[in-house]
C-alpha positions as CSV (number, residue, x, y, z in Angstrom):
1,D,110.9,90.8,86.0
2,K,109.4,90.5,89.5
3,Y,106.6,92.9,88.6
4,A,106.4,92.3,84.9
5,E,103.0,90.6,84.9
6,E,101.3,93.3,87.0
7,Q,99.4,95.8,84.8
8,Q,98.3,97.9,87.7
9,A,98.7,98.0,91.5
10,T,95.8,98.8,93.8
11,H,96.4,99.3,97.5
12,R,94.0,100.0,100.3
13,G,94.9,102.2,103.2
14,E,93.5,104.2,106.0
15,I,94.8,107.6,107.1
16,V,95.6,107.5,110.9
17,A,97.0,111.0,111.4
18,F,97.5,114.1,109.2
19,E,99.1,117.4,110.1
20,P,99.6,119.5,107.0
21,D,103.3,120.2,106.3
22,E,104.4,118.1,109.3
23,R,103.0,114.5,109.4
24,L,101.2,111.8,107.5
25,Q,100.5,108.4,109.0
26,F,98.6,105.6,107.4
27,K,97.8,101.9,107.6
28,W,98.6,100.0,104.5
29,F,96.5,96.9,104.0
30,E,98.1,94.0,102.1
31,P,96.3,93.2,98.8
32,R,95.3,89.6,99.6
33,G,94.1,90.3,103.2
34,E,97.5,89.3,104.6
35,G,97.4,91.9,107.3
36,S,98.6,95.5,107.4
37,S,101.6,97.6,108.1
38,E,101.9,101.3,109.1
39,V,103.7,104.1,107.5
40,A,104.6,107.3,109.3
41,I,106.1,110.2,107.3
42,K,107.3,113.3,109.2
43,L,108.8,116.6,107.9
44,R,110.8,118.9,110.0
45,D,112.9,122.1,109.3
46,D,116.5,121.4,108.8
47,G,117.5,124.8,110.2
48,Q,118.7,125.9,106.7
49,D,116.8,126.2,103.5
50,G,115.1,122.7,103.5
51,C,113.6,120.0,105.5
52,V,114.3,116.5,106.8
53,L,112.0,113.7,105.8
54,E,111.6,110.8,108.2
55,L,109.8,107.7,107.0
56,V,109.1,104.7,109.3
57,H,107.3,101.7,107.9
58,S,106.5,99.2,110.7
59,G,104.6,96.0,111.1
60,L,106.1,94.2,108.1
61,A,105.4,90.5,108.0
62,D,108.7,88.8,107.0
63,R,112.2,89.3,105.6
64,E,111.0,89.3,102.0
65,M,108.5,92.0,102.7
66,I,111.1,94.1,104.6
67,V,113.6,93.8,101.6
68,G,110.9,94.8,99.1
69,V,109.7,97.7,101.2
70,L,113.3,99.0,101.9
71,A,114.1,98.9,98.2
72,G,110.7,100.4,97.2
73,W,110.9,103.4,99.5
74,H,114.5,103.9,98.7
75,A,113.7,103.9,94.9
76,H,110.7,106.2,95.4
77,L,112.8,108.7,97.4
78,D,115.6,108.6,94.9
79,L,113.0,109.4,92.1
80,L,111.5,112.2,94.2
81,S,114.9,113.7,94.7
82,K,115.5,113.7,91.0
83,V,112.1,115.2,90.3
84,L,112.7,118.0,92.8
85,E,116.1,118.7,91.3
86,G,114.3,119.3,88.0
87,G,114.8,116.1,86.1
88,R,114.1,112.4,86.0
89,T,117.0,110.3,85.0
90,T,116.2,107.2,87.0
91,D,113.9,104.4,85.9
92,F,112.0,103.4,89.0
93,W,111.8,99.6,88.4
94,V,115.4,99.3,87.4
95,R,116.5,101.1,90.5
96,D,114.0,99.1,92.7
97,Q,115.4,95.8,91.5
98,Q,119.0,96.9,91.9
99,L,118.2,98.0,95.5
100,E,116.3,94.7,96.3
101,G,119.5,92.8,95.5
102,E,121.6,95.1,97.7
103,Y,119.1,95.0,100.6
104,R,118.7,91.2,100.3
105,A,122.5,90.9,100.8
106,R,122.4,93.3,103.8
107,V,119.2,92.2,105.7
């Protein structure tokens, strides 16, 4: 329901750092000129057959934004995991809203 009226989402950003197969860092500008935050994504070998993904999203304006970002990244990574396993069984928006409720209670 929270996003039901949005037909599309457009975001502006600026890549701050990029090292193929290792790191992507970018500024994420808020849609209504309400400032920016920064996202850093790093990959490193797990010493076995895979890798560890580290994601840090900093500079968030307030509690509501923190809750939404935690839920959003968590839902995106859940979906990515399902896609990499060979299937998609999760609806992003259902999972996102479930997680927002859980994070709102925890943060």
